[in-house]
Backbone as a ProteinNet text record, in pm:
[ID]
protein_1_A
[PRIMARY]
MPSHNPSVNITQVVEWQDGQPRRFEDYLVAEEPLEIRVNHSPLTVTMRTPGHDLELAAGFLLTEGLIEAASQISALREGTANGNGPGNLVEIELNGVRLDREQLQRNFFAGSSCGICGKASIDAVRLRGLKRPDPNFNIDPKLVCSLPEKLRAAQAIFGRTGGLHAAAVFDQTGELLAIREDVGRHNAVDKVVGWALLAGKLPLSDCILMVSGRGGFEIVQKALAAGFPVVISVSAPSSLAVQLAREMGLTLIGFLRDRRFVVYAGENRCVAHRLR
[TERTIARY]
-2051.7	-1936	-2019.6	-1963.3	-2015.3	-2013.9	-2120.9	-2151.1	-2012.9	-1951.6	-1882.1	-1709	-1731.4	-1609.5	-1580.4	-1456.5	-1394.1	-1428.4	-1371.9	-1348.4	-1484.1	-1622	-1712.7	-1839.3	-1924.2	-2043.7	-2142	-2260	-2410.8	-2454.8	-2583	-2630.4	-2765.4	-2908.3	-2995	-2977	-3026.7	-3033.5	-3169	-3184.4	-3279.5	-3280.2	-3322.2	-3288.2	-3415.8	-3379.7	-3444.6	-3425.7	-3500.5	-3492.4	-3642.7	-3649.4	-3783.2	-3890.6	-3848.4	-3954.2	-4008.4	-3933.8	-3992.9	-3865.4	-3921.6	-3802.3	-3812	-3700.4	-3732.5	-3588.4	-3648.5	-3535.7	-3487.4	-3318.4	-3247.2	-3138.8	-3071.9	-2925.1	-2800.8	-2747.1	-2633.2	-2495.5	-2382.2	-2256.2	-2178	-2134.3	-2014.9	-1897.8	-1816.5	-1620.7	-1605.9	-1528.4	-1526.3	-1394.5	-1423.8	-1282.7	-1278.9	-1121.1	-1104.5	-991.3	-958.1	-824.3	-695.7	-585.7	-524.6	-410.2	-364.5	-232.3	-119.1	-32.9	84.1	214	264	353.4	472.2	578.2	729	791.2	835.9	929.1	840.6	674.7	633	619.7	607.6	601.8	503.6	367.2	331.7	400.6	376.2	463	353.1	225.8	137.2	27.8	-105.9	-260.8	-279	-335.1	-368.9	-494.2	-613.3	-718	-747.8	-776.6	-754.1	-895.2	-888.4	-973	-933.3	-1004.1	-943.1	-884.6	-789	-758.9	-617.6	-484	-384.3	-293	-330.5	-289	-144.7	-84.5	27.4	146.9	90.2	115.8	150	5.6	17.7	118.8	140.5	213.1	400.2	404.1	543.4	584.2	504.6	498.7	540.5	472.7	467.7	594.4	672.5	793.2	908.4	874.9	990.2	973.9	846.2	838	830.1	841.3	891.2	1015.8	1076	1258.3	1273.5	1211.6	1223.1	1293.9	1277.4	1314.7	1388.9	1508.9	1504.5	1490.9	1483.2	1493.4	1384.2	1347.8	1245.2	1326.9	1440.9	1522.5	1552.8	1487.4	1529.2	1366	1273	1171.9	1194.7	1191.9	1245.2	1079.8	957.5	808.8	756	612.3	480.8	381.7	276.2	192.7	90.7	-83.3	-171	-157.9	-199.3	-189.8	-329	-342.9	-454.5	-478.3	-658.7	-713.2	-783.4	-763.3	-851.9	-864.4	-786.8	-814.3	-929.8	-968.2	-1098	-1041	-902.4	-860	-820	-762.4	-689.7	-825	-750.9	-808.8	-751.1	-744.4	-688.8	-544.2	-492.3	-369.7	-274.7	-156.3	7.2	92.8	181.6	301.6	370.5	488.2	632.6	738.1	859.6	959.7	1077.8	1142.3	1297.1	1382.7	1504.1	1632.5	1720.3	1839.8	1929	1858.4	1758.6	1689	1693.7	1759.6	1724.1	1644.4	1510.4	1391.3	1441.8	1456.5	1452.7	1331	1262.2	1100.5	1092.5	1204	1190.7	1152.7	1278.7	1301.8	1157.6	1121.1	987.8	844.8	852.8	711.8	731.9	893.5	916.3	853.9	906.8	886	729.4	661.5	517.7	439.5	451.3	434.3	453.5	565.5	585.3	509.8	496.6	444.7	285.5	246.8	87.8	18.3	124.3	63.9	93.4	-13.2	-45.3	68	88.7	183	312.7	388.7	523.7	588.3	644.8	737.3	792	795.1	809.1	947	1040.3	1188.6	1212.5	1161.5	1153.9	1133.3	1042.9	989	1085	1148.2	1255.3	1362.9	1402.4	1536.6	1542.5	1463.1	1360.1	1396.9	1356	1369.7	1531.4	1581.2	1730.8	1800.1	1783.3	1827	1848.6	1721	1723.4	1768.7	1844.3	1946.1	1870.6	1751.1	1693.8	1763.6	1740.1	1796.2	1738.4	1794.6	1714.6	1664.4	1554.3	1491.7	1615.7	1575.8	1644.7	1633	1761.7	1676.8	1704.2	1689.4	1671.5	1548.9	1482.1	1305.6	1248.6	1183.1	1062.2	956.4	844.9	719.7	706.4	573.2	510.8	365.7	364.7	278	120.1	105	-10	-54.9	83	42.2	-13.1	38.5	-21.8	-156.3	-207.9	-342.7	-424.8	-422.5	-441.3	-457	-396.8	-383	-488.1	-561.4	-710.4	-826.4	-827.1	-945.8	-909.6	-760.5	-719.8	-744.7	-666.3	-726.6	-872	-956	-1098.5	-1147.8	-1117.2	-1192.2	-1137.8	-1007.9	-957.9	-985.5	-1056.4	-1087.1	-1257	-1238.7	-1327.5	-1405.2	-1372.6	-1424.5	-1518.5	-1426.1	-1462.9	-1607.2	-1597.3	-1741.8	-1862	-1824.6	-1987.5	-1980.1	-1839.8	-1905.5	-1850	-1763.5	-1749.8	-1653.5	-1625.5	-1546.9	-1431.2	-1348.9	-1200.3	-1096.3	-969.6	-830.9	-782.1	-740.3	-660	-506.7	-408.9	-300.8	-250.1	-196.3	-140.5	-16.7	17.5	169.6	163.6	196.8	198.2	357	368	534.2	541.6	654.9	674.5	562.7	551.4	444.3	267.2	276.2	145.2	65.4	124.2	63.9	52.9	-66.5	-115.1	-35.7	53.8	135.6	15.4	-25.8	-79.4	-175.2	-253.9	-339.3	-426.3	-390.7	-485.4	-545.4	-644.5	-765.4	-762.8	-802.4	-793.3	-893.8	-921.4	-962.2	-872.2	-774.9	-661.4	-571.1	-548.6	-450	-279.6	-256.4	-113.3	-88.8	-209.2	-221.2	-212.6	-313.5	-310	-183.4	-124.3	42	146	79.8	204.2	158.2	28.8	11.8	47.2	64.4	137.4	270.3	339.2	505.9	495.7	430	446.1	413.8	349.5	333	427.6	515	642.3	786.3	780	888.9	845.1	730.2	719.8	756.8	739.3	763.4	917	967.8	1100.6	1155	1075.3	1035.3	1095.1	1152	1185.8	1324	1382.6	1339.6	1255.5	1130	1021.5	1077	1203.1	1254.7	1230.5	1181.7	1128.2	952.6	895.6	736.4	694.9	552.4	504.1	413.1	402.4	271	191.8	29.3	-43.6	-156.7	-204.7	-262.4	-407.3	-527.8	-637.6	-688.1	-613	-628.8	-541.6	-494.3	-422.5	-277.9	-175.3	-50	21.5	18.2	46.2	214.2	262	412.9	445.9	355.3	357.7	362.5	317.9	269.4	419.1	460.9	614.9	697	672.2	808.9	824.4	692.4	679.3	693.2	664.2	731.3	862	942.7	1104.7	1138.3	1100	1123.3	1123.2	1039	1008.4	1084.7	1136.3	1233.2	1157.3	1004.8	948.7	1016.1	1011.7	1098.4	927	798.4	689.6	610.7	522.5	434.8	320.2	175.6	83.4	-60.8	-112.9	-231.7	-337.6	-483.5	-605.3	-613	-543.5	-565.4	-451.9	-460.5	-353.3	-257	-110.9	-30.4	-26.2	36.2	65	199.6	215.9	349.8	477.4	458	553.6	601.3	489.5	546	623.4	582.7	664.7	786.9	770.3	936.1	1037.3	943.3	1051.1	1061.8	954.4	969.2	1113.5	1083.2	1199.4	1348.4	1360.4	1483.4	1527.6	1474.6	1496.4	1475.2	1433.7	1436.2	1331.2	1213.3	1111.5	1041.9	960.3	846.6	709.7	682	552.8	422.6	288.7	215.4	69.8	1.1	-131.9	-216.6	-328.1	-480.2	-467	-432.3	-471.4	-611.3	-627.8	-822.6	-809.9	-864.8	-906.5	-743.3	-741.9	-609.4	-531.3	-479.2	-489.5	-420.4	-297.1	-184.2	-103.2	-97.7	6.3	135.4	254.1	387.5	447.4	466	515.9	644.7	688.7	854.8	855.4	1020.8	1063.5	993.3	983.3	935.4	1005.3	1136	1235.7	1172.4	1121.2	1088.5	966.5	908.2	775.1	791.4	777.1	760.9	838.9	968.4	1080	1102.1	1090	1161.2	1040.8	914.6	806.5	798.9	847.5	858.9	903	833.3	877.5	953.2
268.2	380.2	528.6	621.6	738	814.3	896.2	953.8	1070.9	1099.9	1225.8	1118.4	1022.1	980.8	1019.5	1068.1	1147.8	996.9	886	777.8	720.3	791	740.3	778.8	812.5	927.7	822.8	901.4	816.3	864.9	776.8	836.7	753.6	791.9	726.2	645.1	523.3	436.8	318.1	266.8	206.9	78.8	-54.6	-182.2	-206	-281.9	-402.2	-540	-597.1	-749.1	-815.9	-944.2	-1038.5	-908.9	-836.8	-821.8	-687	-640.6	-512.4	-388	-281.3	-186.6	-127.2	-112.8	-5.8	77.8	205.3	271.4	301	319.2	308.1	391.6	395	472.9	372.2	385.1	313	402.9	305.3	372	346.3	456.2	472.2	524.8	468.6	490	620.4	718	876.2	859.6	920.7	948.7	1081.9	1157.9	1285.7	1287.9	1368.3	1436.9	1490	1437.4	1462.2	1518.3	1653.4	1712.7	1684.5	1686.4	1666.2	1787.9	1874.8	1967.8	1940.7	1983.8	1926.1	2073.1	2141.2	2241.6	2381.8	2357.7	2458.6	2463.8	2382.6	2320.5	2183.9	2210.1	2089.5	1967.7	1876.4	1742.3	1649.4	1591.9	1538.7	1533.4	1498.1	1483.1	1323.1	1287.1	1140.2	1101.9	1034.9	1052	915.9	975.2	868.8	873.4	777.4	738	884.3	952.8	1054.3	971.7	1002.5	961.4	913.1	906.5	888.9	956.5	1078.6	1123	1167.9	1203.4	1251.7	1084.4	1024.3	871	840.8	822.5	858.1	922.8	1029.7	1165.7	1106.8	1030.7	1006.1	885.8	758.3	651.9	650.9	804.8	794.3	864.9	944.6	989.5	855.9	796.7	665	555	537.7	388.7	455.2	593.9	648.6	686.9	661.6	676.3	828	907.7	1084.3	1093.3	999.6	1001.3	857.3	895.3	711.9	679.4	815.8	786.8	909.6	887.5	986	1120.8	1095.6	1229.1	1321.5	1278.1	1383.7	1458	1430.1	1539.5	1611.5	1735.5	1851.3	1875.6	1866.2	1913.5	1841.3	1790.8	1706.7	1768	1818.8	1855.9	1885	1888.9	1878.2	2086.4	2070.6	2201.6	2297.4	2401.8	2504.5	2492	2444.2	2446.6	2543	2683.2	2795	2834.2	2882.7	2938.1	2911	2791.5	2718.6	2640.6	2603	2505.2	2368.6	2267.2	2155	2088.3	2070.3	1989.9	1875.3	1869.8	1752.7	1807.3	1867	1906.4	1851	1776.7	1777.9	1851	1928.9	1989.7	1932.9	1915.9	1833.7	1930.4	1946.8	2009.5	1932	1905	1845.8	1918.8	1814.8	1867.1	1770.8	1812.6	1729.6	1663.3	1681.6	1671	1722.1	1726	1776.9	1701.5	1760	1650.5	1730.6	1606.9	1658.2	1645.7	1762.9	1735.5	1678.1	1690.1	1594.7	1487.5	1424.7	1286	1221.5	1313	1298.8	1242.5	1313.2	1306.4	1205.8	1172.8	1040.2	891.9	926.2	801	782.3	894.5	898.2	826.9	874.2	817.4	706.9	649.7	502.6	392.1	444.6	375.2	359.6	493	447.6	403.8	404.2	375.7	219.6	176.4	26.9	75.3	154.7	154.5	101.7	153.7	136.6	23.4	-21.2	-131.2	-218	-351.1	-428.7	-393.5	-398.2	-357.9	-224.4	-120.9	-30	27.5	-40.6	-32.1	-131.2	-231.7	-311.8	-236.3	-156.7	-89.1	67.6	95.1	197.7	152.3	42	-2	-50.7	-97.7	-124	-4.8	117.2	248.2	301.1	247.1	310.1	260.4	137.1	43.8	11.2	-28.7	-99.5	-224.9	-285.4	-364.5	-503	-595.2	-743.1	-744.6	-823.9	-837.6	-934.4	-979.6	-1014.8	-1206.8	-1290.6	-1441.4	-1505.6	-1496.5	-1573.4	-1580.6	-1488.4	-1483.3	-1615.5	-1659.4	-1781.3	-1782.9	-1821.7	-1832.4	-1981.7	-2001.4	-2161.5	-2103.1	-2248.8	-2223.5	-2216.5	-2287.3	-2260.6	-2115.9	-2077	-1911.5	-1842.5	-1847.1	-1786.6	-1837.9	-1942.9	-1963.8	-1868	-1822	-1821.7	-1622.7	-1572.1	-1410.1	-1364.4	-1430.9	-1361.4	-1307.2	-1442.5	-1415.7	-1293	-1303.8	-1186.8	-1011.2	-1026.6	-895.6	-870.6	-970.8	-903.7	-879	-960.1	-903.6	-773.6	-720.1	-581.8	-464	-503.8	-425	-338.7	-251.6	-205.3	-96.8	-56.3	27.1	-26.6	-150.9	-245.8	-293.4	-338.2	-413.8	-316.5	-209.6	-109.3	-67.2	-29.3	-36.6	-111.7	-199.9	-302.9	-230.1	-117.5	-63.2	-27.2	-99	-35.6	-175.6	-128.4	-220.5	-196.3	-306.4	-293.9	-317.4	-324.4	-361.8	-367.2	-473.1	-481	-567.5	-520.7	-538.5	-664.5	-780	-895.3	-924.7	-962	-1029.2	-1193.1	-1228.8	-1348.8	-1458.2	-1424.1	-1475.4	-1469.8	-1389.5	-1368.5	-1289.9	-1187	-1094.3	-955.3	-902.7	-811.1	-652.1	-599.8	-452.4	-363.5	-346.5	-245.6	-274.2	-203.7	-215.2	-87.5	-38.1	93.7	28.2	136	124.5	214.6	221.8	294.5	298.8	358.8	312.3	290.9	334.5	285.4	178.4	57.6	-1.5	10.9	97.9	161.5	239.6	355.6	419.9	335	233.7	158.2	147.7	56	31	152.3	252.9	406.3	401.9	404.3	438.8	343.6	195.6	150.7	176.7	170.1	232.5	327.3	421.4	598.1	553.2	490.2	444.5	395.2	307.5	241.6	317.4	414.5	523.1	616.7	665.3	796.9	727.2	610.3	496.6	487	506.6	449.8	277.4	254.2	83.4	19.6	114.5	26.7	-3.4	-78.8	-191.6	-267.3	-316.1	-361.3	-516.9	-581.7	-688.8	-820.8	-824.2	-904.7	-921.8	-842.6	-854.9	-893.5	-893.5	-990.9	-840.6	-840.5	-732.8	-833.3	-779.1	-822	-768	-791.8	-634.1	-737.2	-665.1	-767.7	-759.7	-684.5	-656.8	-789.2	-731.3	-802.2	-765.7	-858.4	-813.6	-741.4	-609.4	-571.7	-480	-466.5	-436.2	-301.5	-201.3	-117.2	-155.4	-271.3	-310.7	-371.6	-452.6	-526.9	-394.6	-299.6	-188.9	-132.4	-104.8	-30.9	-106.1	-278.6	-348.7	-360.2	-363.6	-389.6	-228.8	-108	-14.5	-36.6	-56.5	-75.9	-193.6	-254	-375	-549	-536.6	-649.2	-768.1	-884.2	-1006	-1080.4	-1054.3	-1130.1	-1015.5	-1059.3	-1003.4	-1091.5	-1070.7	-1187.8	-1074.7	-1147.9	-1103.7	-1178.1	-1154.8	-1246.1	-1280.4	-1232.5	-1240.1	-1263.2	-1226.4	-1218.9	-1186.2	-1169.7	-1114.7	-1080.5	-956.3	-964.9	-1011.7	-1026	-1066.7	-1008.5	-879.7	-776.9	-814	-798.6	-812.8	-952.5	-1048.5	-1160	-1162.5	-1084.9	-1080.4	-1010.6	-907.7	-794.6	-914.4	-995.1	-1018.5	-1136.6	-1216.9	-1338.1	-1236.4	-1124.5	-1069.2	-1045.1	-1005.4	-901.7	-1021.7	-1160.5	-1227.5	-1189.4	-1157.5	-1105.6	-1238.5	-1293.6	-1409.1	-1333.8	-1392.8	-1320.9	-1426.8	-1412.7	-1539.9	-1406.5	-1527.3	-1515.6	-1601.8	-1561.2	-1633.8	-1752.1	-1628.3	-1694.6	-1680.7	-1848.8	-1826.1	-1989.7	-1972.3	-2083.8	-2150.1	-2264.5	-2320.8	-2376.5	-2266	-2284.1	-2149.4	-2129.9	-2057	-2063.6	-2013.2	-1995.7	-1901.6	-1983.5	-1905.8	-1843.8	-1751.9	-1682	-1700.3	-1667.8	-1616.6	-1657.9	-1700.1	-1704.2	-1803.7	-1924.5	-2050.9	-2076.2	-2055.9	-2127	-2040	-1949.7	-1888	-1967	-2076.4	-2081.2	-2243.6	-2299.6	-2425.7	-2497.3	-2462.5	-2504.4	-2668.5	-2671.1	-2781.7	-2923.7	-2850.1	-2944.8	-2986.6	-2935.5	-2990.9	-3128.1	-3188.4	-3346.6	-3309
1276.2	1296.1	1300.7	1329.7	1361.1	1218.2	1180.4	1036.5	1007.9	1131.3	1085.6	1080.4	1042.4	1038	897.8	862.2	730.8	646.3	661.2	547	495.2	552.9	534.5	495	401.6	346.5	377.7	426.1	424.9	294	244.9	168.3	124.8	69.6	53.3	-82.2	-66.1	-181.4	-168.6	-299.6	-297.1	-360.7	-289.5	-299.9	-336.8	-457.1	-518.9	-471.2	-418.3	-377.3	-380.8	-461.7	-448.3	-486.6	-567.1	-621.4	-560.2	-484.7	-371.3	-351.1	-371.1	-360.9	-200.9	-176.5	-27.8	-32.2	52.5	89.1	224.6	208.1	332.9	335.8	450.5	426.8	421.9	313.8	278.6	314.7	387.4	371.2	213.2	215.3	118	157	58.7	107.3	32.7	117.7	94	-14	-117.8	-217.1	-260.2	-178.2	-234.8	-248.9	-333.2	-419.5	-270.9	-265.9	-172	-218.3	-256.9	-281.2	-220.4	-256	-198.4	-233.3	-140.6	-178.9	-91	-164.1	-122.9	-102.5	-18.1	-22.2	-82.3	-5.6	-113.8	-257.8	-315.9	-446.7	-403.5	-545.8	-581.1	-641.2	-571.6	-628.1	-701.1	-643.8	-701.3	-639.4	-722.8	-628.3	-680.1	-526.7	-570.5	-478.6	-577.3	-527.8	-439	-302.8	-164.2	-103.4	-14.2	133.2	236.6	260.5	387.7	527.1	571.8	690.2	678.5	794.6	776.1	685.3	658.4	513.5	534.6	645.2	705.4	668.4	701.7	739.9	503.9	452.6	265.5	267.9	295.9	184.1	243.7	346.8	406.3	336.4	333	272.2	94.5	74	-77.4	-90.2	-37.1	-55.2	-62	22	57.6	-80.4	-97.9	-147.9	-321.3	-347.6	-492.3	-496.8	-394.6	-393	-393.8	-306.3	-321.9	-161.3	-72.9	56.3	72.8	154.7	205.4	386.9	451.2	590	635.3	775.7	780.2	866.9	852.5	913.2	801.6	705.6	580.2	573.9	656	692.7	771.7	758.1	841.6	904.4	811.4	889.2	775.2	835.7	810.5	847.9	755.7	814.3	763.3	802	702.1	676.8	522.8	498.4	498.4	455.3	456.9	327.3	313.3	182.2	143.4	72.1	56.8	196.2	270.1	395.7	524.2	479.7	580.2	678.1	682.7	790.7	711.4	791.7	702.1	635.9	509.8	408.6	343.2	254.4	113.4	88.8	189.8	122	245	210.7	292.8	262	342.4	303.2	377.3	330.4	376.2	340.3	418.9	399	429.2	314.2	328.7	323.8	389.7	392.1	312.1	269.2	196.5	79	46.5	-75.2	-210.7	-311.4	-425.7	-532.7	-527.7	-613.8	-766.3	-865.3	-1022.9	-1055.6	-1079.1	-1128.1	-1271.8	-1381.4	-1483.8	-1488.1	-1370.2	-1349.8	-1301.7	-1176.4	-1116.9	-1206.3	-1284.8	-1391.3	-1445.9	-1535.5	-1624.4	-1489.3	-1366	-1292.7	-1274.9	-1215.6	-1206.4	-1306	-1450.4	-1576	-1585.6	-1535.8	-1559.7	-1492.4	-1375.1	-1235	-1264.8	-1360.9	-1365.2	-1481.6	-1583.8	-1717.1	-1790.8	-1814.4	-1904.2	-1988.2	-2067.6	-2171.9	-2204.4	-2051	-2065.5	-2044.5	-2109.6	-2114.5	-1983.5	-1991.7	-1853.1	-1831.9	-1926.1	-1889.4	-1878.3	-1899.6	-1875.6	-1731.7	-1700.7	-1519.5	-1468.9	-1514.8	-1369.5	-1397.5	-1507	-1518	-1426.3	-1431.3	-1331.9	-1158.9	-1177.6	-1007.5	-975.5	-1089.5	-1080.4	-1057.1	-1119.7	-1092.3	-950	-893.7	-723.3	-635.1	-678.5	-571	-477.3	-493.8	-379.1	-356.2	-171.8	-162.7	-174.5	-197	-201	-44.3	8.3	143.8	176.5	321.1	415	349.9	316.7	245.8	361.8	471.3	614.6	689.9	632.3	676	643.3	711	693.8	718.9	659	748.9	704.3	838	786	724.3	635.5	547.5	587.4	750.2	784.9	821.7	877	942.6	794.6	693.3	580.2	555.3	573.7	568.2	667.2	795.9	877.3	887.6	777.1	759.4	708.7	586.9	550.9	650	768.3	874.2	917.6	984.6	1063.8	971.5	853.9	771.8	764	741.1	715.2	906.6	969.6	1147.4	1146.5	1086.2	1099.1	1019.3	909.3	834.2	841.1	925.5	993.4	884	841	755.5	609.7	558.6	460.7	522.6	643	671.6	668	632.6	600.3	487.7	407.4	263.3	168	183.9	92.6	8.6	-32.9	-129.3	-119.6	0.3	30.1	-2.9	-15.3	-6.6	136.3	129.1	286.9	271.8	327.3	366.4	504.7	574.7	680.7	678.4	810.3	838.5	948.2	905.5	1022.9	1065.5	1140.7	1187.2	1156	1202.3	1161.7	1225.6	1382	1431	1376.6	1289	1245.8	1326.7	1399.1	1480.4	1386.6	1409.7	1323.5	1372.6	1317.1	1364.4	1308	1209	1132.1	1030.2	1007.5	898.3	869.3	738.3	677.3	559.1	565.3	439.1	342.7	226	123.8	11.9	-83.1	-194.2	-321.8	-290.7	-373.9	-278.5	-346	-302.1	-278.6	-411.2	-358.1	-235.2	-260.1	-97.6	6.5	30.7	159.1	189.7	104	141.6	166.2	132.3	151.4	275.8	331.9	445.3	543.8	504.4	636.3	613.1	480.4	469.7	571.9	556.3	629.1	761.3	803.6	989.8	1033.4	934.3	1007.8	960.8	852.1	821.5	968.1	966.6	1095.2	1255.7	1258	1373.3	1405.6	1317.6	1348.3	1313.6	1225.6	1230	1069	957.9	897	871.4	817.5	735	805.9	739.1	739.7	743.2	730.1	718.3	737.5	856	932.6	951.2	853.3	864.2	711.5	720.5	605.2	568.5	416.5	386.8	310.6	346.6	309.5	213.6	111.8	71.1	3.9	-17.8	-20.7	-153.1	-241.1	-395.1	-466.1	-588.1	-676.7	-644.4	-656	-652.9	-762.8	-772	-877.3	-901.2	-983.4	-1026.5	-886.1	-869	-805.8	-660.5	-613.5	-476.5	-450.5	-551.4	-517.8	-552	-598.4	-601.2	-444.4	-367.6	-259.5	-144.2	-155.7	-58.7	-48.1	-128.6	-182.2	-125.4	-124.2	-125.8	102.3	116	289.4	344.9	279.8	295.3	325.3	313.4	321.5	253.3	309.3	244.5	162.6	251.9	188.3	135.6	30.3	-14.1	-46.2	-0.4	32.7	-52.1	-154.2	-203.7	-208.6	-221.9	-213.5	-351.9	-440.1	-536.9	-637.6	-763.5	-873.9	-879.4	-910.2	-921	-1099.3	-1114.9	-1271.7	-1305.6	-1428.1	-1480	-1433.4	-1456.5	-1436.7	-1278.7	-1225.3	-1043.4	-984.8	-1081	-1089.3	-1147.9	-1195	-1290.1	-1198.3	-1095.5	-1049.5	-883.1	-869	-717.8	-720.5	-840.7	-883.5	-913	-958	-986.3	-847.3	-758.1	-621.2	-542.9	-558.9	-434.2	-336.7	-360.7	-267.9	-301.1	-170.7	-195.3	-234.1	-322.8	-365.9	-381.2	-319.5	-302.7	-334.3	-409.7	-456.3	-437.2	-443.3	-442.1	-342.2	-232.6	-93.7	-55.4	-65.8	-7.9	76.4	195.5	256.3	315.7	296.3	291.2	165.5	27.4	-45	-111	-135.8	-194.3	-325.7	-379.1	-511	-474.1	-479.6	-452.4	-581.5	-632.3	-743.6	-747	-677.4	-629.2	-498	-490.9	-342.7	-267.5	-294.7	-246.5	-117.7	-127.5	-43.1	104.4	92.8	230.4	304.6	227.6	306.4	244.9	133.2	58.4	6.3	-12	-77.6	-16.9	122.2	153.6	168.5	114.6	77.3	-60.4	-121.2	-258.2	-301.3	-410.9	-418.8	-539.5
[MASK]
++++++++++++++++++++++++++++++++++++++++++++++++++++++++++++++++++++++++++++++++++++++++++++++++++++++++++++++++++++++++++++++++++++++++++++++++++++++++++++++++++++++++++++++++++++++++++++++++++++++++++++++++++++++++++++++++++++++++++++++++++++++++++++++++++++++++++++++++++++

């Protein structure tokens, strides 16, 4: 991987193995702040891995309920940081959208704070009016088991750094449509949603979202905003994620390893007919 890749840094490290130290160059995943400005006003700052920043910003606006369609974005560009050219800044101009700053602050706090009760978080999703995903979308359990290998094979940066989360979009046949990597799993999801938004592919009602980490509440919420009927994670979901998935009719799968997985919600889409 070239050293100028903005997603990767190179550093000198010392490895200790079998009683012998050795010095060598190692790869680190890059982590830098990205400021998102809307209509010339600061909206939020997120720590992310540089790359696909415009997709990240666009996806963030959609998954957080600030916009509903790409047509509401009149301009989307990398901003100028300290007068030195493009940097850690994305500027967005919206049309026909009125932002309630006080409500935004409450929503972002609720989405990031572990102290907010589950009921309040679920109520906030209800108020957004998110649609239930397509009930007629089904997947083969064997196809589900084939996805981790495809995900790993496509994680170019993870292979060098070992420090990234990935979010991938698969179609009903298991074909990989898009993958994005980031130090934050929620950012990786926003990047693939932003890809779909800007490419005119929303809603992703006939696709599967797979994430490399756990299936938390914020992942399920973002998946619902994009129209995904199925979310798959290689680790465990949270109790609130399961509650939201069951209420909204989304299939939530976790602990996908080798030929085993656990369905926490929406088993009708993949294994209900095989239950005894």
